N, C-alpha and C positions, 0 to 999 in steps of 0.2 A: 504494500500500500504506500503510495507516494505521500509527501508531506501535506499537500493540500487536502487530499482525501482524509488522511488521518486527523487533520485539524477539524474538518467539518463533521466527521464521525464523532469525535470527542465532544465537540460543541453541541451536537444533537442530543447525545445522552445526558449531558449536563443540563441542557434546557429542559429535557423531559423530567428528570428527577427533581430539578429545582421547581418546576411547575407543580409537580405532585406535592412537594413539601409546602409550597406557598398555598396551594389550593386546600390542603388538609388543615390549614390554620382556621378555616371557616367553621370547622367542627367544634372549635373551642371558644367560640364567641356567641353571644346571644344578640339577636337583632333588637335595636332600641327604637321605639317610635318617637318621631319628632313632634307629632301633633295628634289630635284626637282621631282624625281620619286614619292615620297610619296605625294607631293603637287598635282601632276596630279591625283593620285589615289583618294585622298580625294575630289578633285574637282568633279571628275566623280561620286564618290559614293554619293555625296550630290546633284548633279544637273541632272545627266542622269536618266530619268524615263523610265522604261520598261513598255510595255503594258501587264498588267496582265490579261486582258480579262474582260468582263462585265463592261467596262468603268473605270477600275482601272488603274491608272498610278502611280507607286511608285518607289522611288529611293532605292538603297541598304541601304542608311542611314536610311530611314524611316522604312524599313523592320527590320533592326538591332535594331532600337529603340523599335519597337513593341515587338520583341522577348525578348529584355532586360527588358521591363516593365512586361512582363508575368513572367519571372523568379523572379523578385522582388515581384510581387503580389502572386505567388505561395508560396514563402517562408513566406511571411507575413500571408497569409491565414493559412498555416500549423501551424505556431507558435502560432497564436491567437487561433486556435481551440484547440491545446494541452493545452495552458495556461488556457483557459476557462474550459475545461473538467477536468483539474487537480484540480480545485477548487470546483468541484461538487462531490456529492456522487453518483457514478454510479457503476454498476457491473464491477468487475475487468476484466471479459472476454470481455465485451464491449470495455473497455479502451484498452485492449490488442489488440483487433481487429483493433481499430483505429491506434495503433502504428505499427501493421503489414502492414496496408495499406500505412502508411507513409514510412515505410522501403522499401516497393516495389517501390513506386513512386520515392522516393529520391535515391534509389539504381539504378534505370534506369537512372535518371538524372545524377548521379555520373558517370555511364558508358559512357554516351554521352559526359560529360565534359572531361573525360579522353582522348577521341579521338579528340575532336573538340575545346577545350578551352585552356586557359593558367592557370598558377599556382593558383592564388587566388580563382577562382571559383571551381577549382578541389579540393582544400583544404576545402573550405566551404561545398561543397556537400559531400565530404568524411566524414567530422565531423558530419554532419546531419545524413547521412546514418548509420554510426557506432553507434551514440548515440541513434537513434530511434530503431535500431536493438537490442541494449542492453536493452533499455526500454521494448521492446516487450518480450525479453527473461526473464527479471526479474519480469514482471507483471504476476500474477497468476490468 
């Protein structure tokens, strides 16, 4: 692996693990309402449980937590896989294939974040998408 490819591979797994760590911090904070309307909204999100069918009754807060955990775990899994593979002697084509898959998955995640998220996750997904794309490009 040449120096450019090695740099971008390392940058990719660092961005992924850093994103997972930053995103996991949200599990240790409680949202605080700034006014009465936000207070009502938070109360309903945490207490009102919709019937999801098949005996499942979940609040919006529970659904939000499950999706948030999935993003954290997706970034952690991707980062650990790339970190593990970068320390092994494998075919460059195989490693490039892994990086192309990461580029596709995190590119789609970046697109979703652009439309439905706020600045920090957009920046994090964008950095992961760009660095994994450059890794795939420079791997031969």
